[in-house]
MARBA-692539 format. One record per residue: x, y, z of N, C-alpha, C, O, CB in turn; residue number from 0; residue in one letter. Coordinates in Angstrom, 2 decimals. Each point is the difference from the previous one (the first is absolute). Glycine has a CB too. Layout:
BEGIN
+---------+---------+---------+---------+---------+---------+---------+---------+---------+---------+---------+---------+---------+---------+---------+-----+-----+
:     npx :     npy :     npz :    capx :    capy :    capz :     cpx :     cpy :     cpz :     opx :     opy :     opz :    cbpx :    cbpy :    cbpz :   n : res :
+---------+---------+---------+---------+---------+---------+---------+---------+---------+---------+---------+---------+---------+---------+---------+-----+-----+
:       X :       Y :       Z :       X :       Y :       Z :       X :       Y :       Z :       X :       Y :       Z :       X :       Y :       Z : NUM :   a :
...
+---------+---------+---------+---------+---------+---------+---------+---------+---------+---------+---------+---------+---------+---------+---------+-----+-----+
***
This chain:
BEGIN
+---------+---------+---------+---------+---------+---------+---------+---------+---------+---------+---------+---------+---------+---------+---------+-----+-----+
:     npx :     npy :     npz :    capx :    capy :    capz :     cpx :     cpy :     cpz :     opx :     opy :     opz :    cbpx :    cbpy :    cbpz :   n : res :
+---------+---------+---------+---------+---------+---------+---------+---------+---------+---------+---------+---------+---------+---------+---------+-----+-----+
:   19.34 :  -56.48 :   22.23 :    0.98 :   -0.70 :   -0.80 :   -0.40 :    0.00 :   -1.53 :    0.84 :    0.21 :   -0.88 :   -0.30 :   -1.66 :    2.95 :   0 :   a :
:   -1.86 :    1.21 :   -2.32 :   -0.48 :   -0.03 :   -1.34 :    0.21 :    1.34 :   -0.70 :    0.28 :    0.03 :   -1.20 :   -1.95 :   -1.75 :    1.88 :   1 :   a :
:    1.54 :    2.78 :    0.02 :    0.14 :    1.37 :   -0.57 :    1.48 :    0.21 :   -0.42 :    0.31 :    0.54 :   -1.07 :   -2.23 :    0.37 :    2.56 :   2 :   e :
:    2.80 :   -1.37 :   -0.60 :    1.46 :    0.15 :   -0.32 :    0.38 :   -0.89 :   -1.19 :    0.79 :    0.41 :   -0.85 :   -0.28 :    0.10 :    3.28 :   3 :   i :
:   -1.08 :   -1.73 :   -2.49 :    0.22 :   -0.86 :   -1.16 :   -0.46 :    0.64 :   -1.28 :    0.68 :   -0.09 :   -1.03 :   -0.90 :   -1.85 :    2.50 :   4 :   m :
:   -0.89 :    2.56 :   -1.42 :   -0.55 :    0.65 :   -1.23 :    0.90 :    1.16 :   -0.41 :    0.36 :    0.16 :   -1.17 :   -2.72 :   -0.80 :    1.82 :   5 :   a :
:    2.70 :    1.42 :    0.34 :    0.83 :    1.21 :   -0.27 :    1.37 :   -0.39 :   -0.58 :    0.50 :    0.65 :   -0.92 :   -1.66 :    0.57 :    2.82 :   6 :   e :
:    1.74 :   -2.24 :   -1.38 :    1.41 :   -0.44 :   -0.42 :   -0.10 :   -1.04 :   -1.08 :    1.03 :   -0.39 :   -0.54 :   -0.09 :    0.84 :    2.84 :   7 :   k :
:   -2.11 :   -0.94 :   -2.66 :   -0.22 :   -1.00 :   -1.02 :    0.83 :   -1.28 :    0.33 :    0.80 :   -0.47 :   -0.81 :   -1.25 :    2.33 :   -0.93 :   8 :   q :
:    0.23 :   -2.39 :    2.99 :    0.66 :   -1.22 :    0.42 :   -1.05 :   -0.91 :    0.59 :   -1.06 :    0.46 :    0.42 :    3.25 :    0.72 :    0.01 :   9 :   v :
:   -1.89 :   -2.52 :   -0.40 :   -0.91 :   -0.96 :    0.51 :    0.34 :   -0.53 :    1.39 :   -0.77 :   -0.73 :    0.62 :    0.35 :    0.18 :   -2.94 :  10 :   r :
:    1.60 :    0.96 :    2.78 :    0.47 :   -0.41 :    1.33 :    0.61 :    1.17 :    0.72 :    0.52 :    0.91 :   -0.64 :   -0.11 :   -3.22 :   -0.19 :  11 :   r :
:   -0.47 :    2.31 :    2.17 :    0.66 :    1.01 :    0.80 :    0.74 :   -0.70 :    1.13 :   -0.50 :   -1.00 :    0.53 :   -1.25 :    2.74 :   -1.10 :  12 :   l :
:    2.93 :   -1.24 :    0.95 :    0.66 :   -0.57 :    1.18 :   -0.67 :    0.46 :    1.29 :   -0.53 :    1.11 :    0.08 :    2.67 :   -1.18 :   -1.36 :  13 :   p :
:   -2.13 :   -0.75 :    2.24 :   -0.50 :    0.32 :    1.36 :    1.24 :    0.18 :    0.88 :    0.78 :   -0.94 :    0.20 :   -3.01 :   -0.41 :   -0.51 :  14 :   v :
:    2.40 :    2.52 :    0.82 :    1.21 :    0.29 :    0.80 :   -0.41 :    0.23 :    1.45 :   -1.07 :    0.53 :    0.30 :    2.25 :    0.47 :   -2.31 :  15 :   m :
:   -0.26 :   -1.41 :    2.90 :   -0.14 :    0.27 :    1.42 :    1.39 :    0.28 :    0.57 :    0.90 :   -0.83 :   -0.10 :   -2.98 :   -0.64 :    0.28 :  16 :   e :
:    2.23 :    2.62 :    0.42 :    1.32 :    0.42 :    0.50 :    1.05 :   -0.08 :   -1.05 :    1.09 :   -0.51 :    0.26 :   -1.72 :   -0.24 :    1.97 :  17 :   n :
:    0.33 :    1.24 :   -3.45 :    0.89 :   -0.02 :   -1.12 :    0.51 :   -1.36 :   -0.43 :    1.07 :   -0.11 :   -0.59 :   -0.47 :    2.31 :    1.31 :  18 :   n :
:   -1.38 :   -3.24 :   -0.42 :    0.28 :   -1.34 :   -0.46 :   -1.22 :   -0.59 :   -0.74 :   -1.15 :    0.18 :    0.40 :    2.78 :   -0.48 :    1.54 :  19 :   q :
:   -1.32 :   -0.41 :   -3.01 :   -1.03 :   -0.64 :   -0.79 :   -0.58 :   -1.12 :    0.78 :    0.71 :   -0.90 :    0.44 :    0.39 :    1.53 :   -2.54 :  20 :   l :
:   -2.45 :   -0.57 :    2.30 :   -0.66 :   -1.13 :    0.79 :   -1.02 :   -0.70 :   -0.90 :   -0.57 :   -1.00 :    0.43 :    0.86 :    2.25 :    1.79 :  21 :   v :
:   -0.53 :   -0.79 :   -3.41 :   -0.93 :   -0.69 :   -0.89 :   -0.29 :    0.78 :   -1.26 :    0.52 :    1.09 :   -0.21 :   -1.52 :   -2.14 :    2.18 :  22 :   g :
:    0.16 :    0.48 :   -2.79 :   -0.43 :    0.63 :   -1.25 :   -1.56 :   -0.10 :   -0.06 :   -0.56 :   -1.07 :    0.23 :    2.81 :    0.47 :   -1.45 :  23 :   i :
:   -2.89 :    1.69 :    0.93 :   -1.45 :   -0.07 :   -0.24 :   -0.24 :    0.10 :   -1.52 :    0.65 :    0.80 :   -0.68 :   -1.19 :    0.26 :    2.99 :  24 :   v :
:   -0.36 :   -1.84 :   -2.82 :   -0.26 :    0.00 :   -1.45 :   -1.48 :    0.33 :   -0.24 :   -0.80 :    0.02 :    0.94 :    2.65 :   -1.74 :   -1.35 :  25 :   s :
:   -2.19 :    1.99 :   -0.87 :   -1.40 :    0.21 :   -0.35 :   -0.83 :   -1.23 :    0.34 :   -1.17 :    0.11 :    0.37 :    1.87 :    1.47 :   -2.20 :  26 :   l :
:   -0.10 :   -2.76 :    1.69 :   -0.73 :   -1.20 :    0.36 :   -0.36 :   -0.08 :    1.48 :   -1.06 :   -0.50 :    0.37 :    2.24 :   -0.62 :   -2.23 :  27 :   g :
:   -0.28 :    1.64 :    2.70 :   -0.28 :    0.06 :    1.43 :   -1.20 :    0.93 :    0.28 :   -0.86 :   -0.29 :    0.83 :    3.31 :   -0.16 :   -0.33 :  28 :   d :
:   -2.47 :    1.58 :   -1.22 :   -1.09 :    0.92 :    0.17 :   -1.31 :   -0.57 :   -0.53 :   -1.07 :    0.28 :    0.54 :    2.71 :    1.59 :   -0.70 :  29 :   l :
:   -1.57 :   -2.65 :   -0.90 :   -1.17 :   -0.59 :   -0.63 :   -0.76 :   -0.92 :    0.94 :   -1.21 :   -0.20 :   -0.16 :    2.38 :    0.36 :   -2.03 :  30 :   a :
:   -0.47 :   -0.71 :    3.18 :   -0.70 :   -0.89 :    0.94 :   -0.86 :    0.76 :    1.01 :   -0.80 :   -0.61 :    0.71 :    2.66 :   -1.01 :   -0.98 :  31 :   t :
:   -1.69 :    2.90 :    0.34 :   -0.80 :    0.81 :    0.89 :   -1.15 :    0.64 :   -0.76 :    0.25 :    0.82 :   -0.88 :    1.75 :   -0.40 :    2.32 :  32 :   q :
:   -3.21 :   -0.74 :   -1.14 :   -1.19 :    0.44 :   -0.70 :   -0.10 :    1.55 :   -0.10 :   -0.43 :    0.55 :   -1.01 :   -0.71 :   -2.65 :    1.81 :  33 :   a :
:    1.55 :    2.73 :    0.25 :   -0.14 :    1.50 :    0.02 :    0.84 :    0.69 :   -0.95 :   -0.17 :    1.20 :   -0.21 :   -0.37 :   -1.35 :    2.48 :  34 :   k :
:    1.52 :   -0.57 :   -2.91 :    0.89 :    0.60 :   -0.95 :   -0.44 :   -0.21 :   -1.43 :    0.67 :    0.48 :   -0.91 :    1.13 :   -0.79 :    2.53 :  35 :   y :
:   -2.91 :   -0.38 :   -1.87 :   -0.41 :   -0.38 :   -1.35 :   -0.03 :    1.19 :   -0.93 :    0.62 :   -0.08 :   -1.05 :   -1.96 :   -1.78 :    2.02 :  36 :   d :
:    0.67 :    2.95 :   -0.67 :   -0.13 :    1.17 :   -0.88 :    1.37 :    0.63 :   -0.16 :    0.39 :    0.31 :   -1.13 :   -2.78 :    0.09 :    1.87 :  37 :   v :
:    3.12 :   -0.20 :    0.34 :    1.30 :    0.64 :   -0.08 :    0.96 :   -0.89 :   -0.79 :    0.81 :    0.50 :   -0.79 :   -1.21 :    0.68 :    3.00 :  38 :   e :
:    0.32 :   -2.49 :   -2.00 :    0.91 :   -0.95 :   -0.74 :   -0.28 :    0.07 :   -1.48 :    0.93 :    0.02 :   -0.80 :   -0.82 :   -1.58 :    2.78 :  39 :   l :
:   -1.32 :    1.60 :   -2.35 :   -0.39 :    0.08 :   -1.44 :    0.58 :    1.24 :   -0.61 :    0.56 :   -0.05 :   -1.10 :   -2.67 :   -1.19 :    1.54 :  40 :   a :
:    1.98 :    2.35 :    0.25 :    0.54 :    1.30 :   -0.49 :    1.49 :   -0.06 :   -0.06 :    0.58 :    0.53 :   -0.95 :   -2.52 :    0.70 :    1.92 :  41 :   r :
:    2.63 :   -1.83 :    0.01 :    1.44 :   -0.12 :    0.01 :    0.46 :   -0.83 :   -1.18 :    0.92 :    0.40 :   -0.71 :   -0.90 :   -0.18 :    3.20 :  42 :   t :
:   -0.65 :   -1.40 :   -2.71 :    0.41 :   -0.83 :   -1.10 :   -0.17 :    0.74 :   -1.35 :    0.84 :   -0.15 :   -0.89 :   -1.48 :   -1.90 :    2.25 :  43 :   l :
:   -0.43 :    2.84 :   -1.49 :   -0.20 :    0.78 :   -1.22 :    1.13 :    0.99 :   -0.17 :    0.52 :    0.15 :   -1.11 :   -2.99 :   -0.42 :    1.31 :  44 :   g :
:    2.84 :    0.92 :    0.84 :    1.03 :    1.05 :   -0.08 :    1.39 :   -0.62 :   -0.21 :    0.85 :    0.58 :   -0.68 :   -2.24 :    0.92 :    2.19 :  45 :   e :
:    1.61 :   -2.65 :   -0.96 :    1.33 :   -0.66 :   -0.23 :    0.07 :   -0.50 :   -1.43 :    1.07 :    0.02 :   -0.61 :   -0.91 :   -0.74 :    3.03 :  46 :   i :
:   -1.27 :    0.29 :   -2.96 :   -0.03 :   -0.60 :   -1.35 :    0.20 :    1.11 :   -1.06 :    0.35 :   -0.32 :   -1.14 :   -1.93 :   -1.56 :    1.96 :  47 :   s :
:    1.40 :    3.09 :   -0.51 :    0.21 :    1.08 :   -0.97 :    1.47 :    0.25 :   -0.14 :    0.67 :    0.19 :    1.02 :   -2.88 :    0.84 :   -0.45 :  48 :   v :
:    2.78 :   -1.00 :   -1.77 :    1.40 :    0.26 :   -0.13 :    0.40 :    1.38 :    0.56 :   -0.74 :    0.97 :   -0.15 :    0.73 :   -2.45 :   -1.85 :  49 :   p :
:    1.13 :    1.56 :    2.61 :    0.44 :    1.29 :    0.48 :    0.50 :    0.87 :   -1.13 :    0.37 :   -0.47 :   -1.08 :    0.21 :   -0.57 :    3.24 :  50 :   s :
:   -0.59 :    2.32 :   -1.89 :    0.52 :    0.93 :   -1.02 :    1.50 :   -0.07 :   -0.08 :    0.66 :   -0.20 :    1.01 :   -2.59 :    1.71 :   -0.64 :  51 :   r :
:    2.47 :   -1.35 :   -1.53 :    1.50 :    0.02 :   -0.17 :    0.60 :    1.09 :    0.89 :   -0.56 :    1.09 :    0.14 :    0.36 :   -1.93 :   -2.55 :  52 :   p :
:    1.31 :    0.54 :    2.98 :    0.69 :    1.00 :    0.81 :    0.64 :    1.08 :   -0.88 :    0.58 :   -0.30 :   -1.05 :   -0.14 :   -1.44 :    2.81 :  53 :   r :
:   -0.55 :    2.96 :   -1.34 :    0.60 :    1.11 :   -0.78 :    1.37 :    0.32 :    0.61 :    0.14 :    0.15 :    1.21 :   -2.46 :    0.84 :   -1.81 :  54 :   q :
:    3.28 :   -0.91 :   -0.24 :    1.35 :    0.34 :    0.45 :    0.31 :    1.41 :   -0.20 :    1.10 :    0.44 :    0.33 :   -0.40 :   -2.66 :   -0.83 :  55 :   m :
+---------+---------+---------+---------+---------+---------+---------+---------+---------+---------+---------+---------+---------+---------+---------+-----+-----+
***
């Protein structure tokens, strides 16, 4: 989840089951899991970097 958040530059992701929304996972949720500390720090750094302007 953290990798997708970094790639898309978002702080929350929908949790889907059978094409229905069943929840939302946030960076805060990941932060409660110790094993995600390094990945979470990297993700926050990547999300904090402004995205490049879209080219038309």
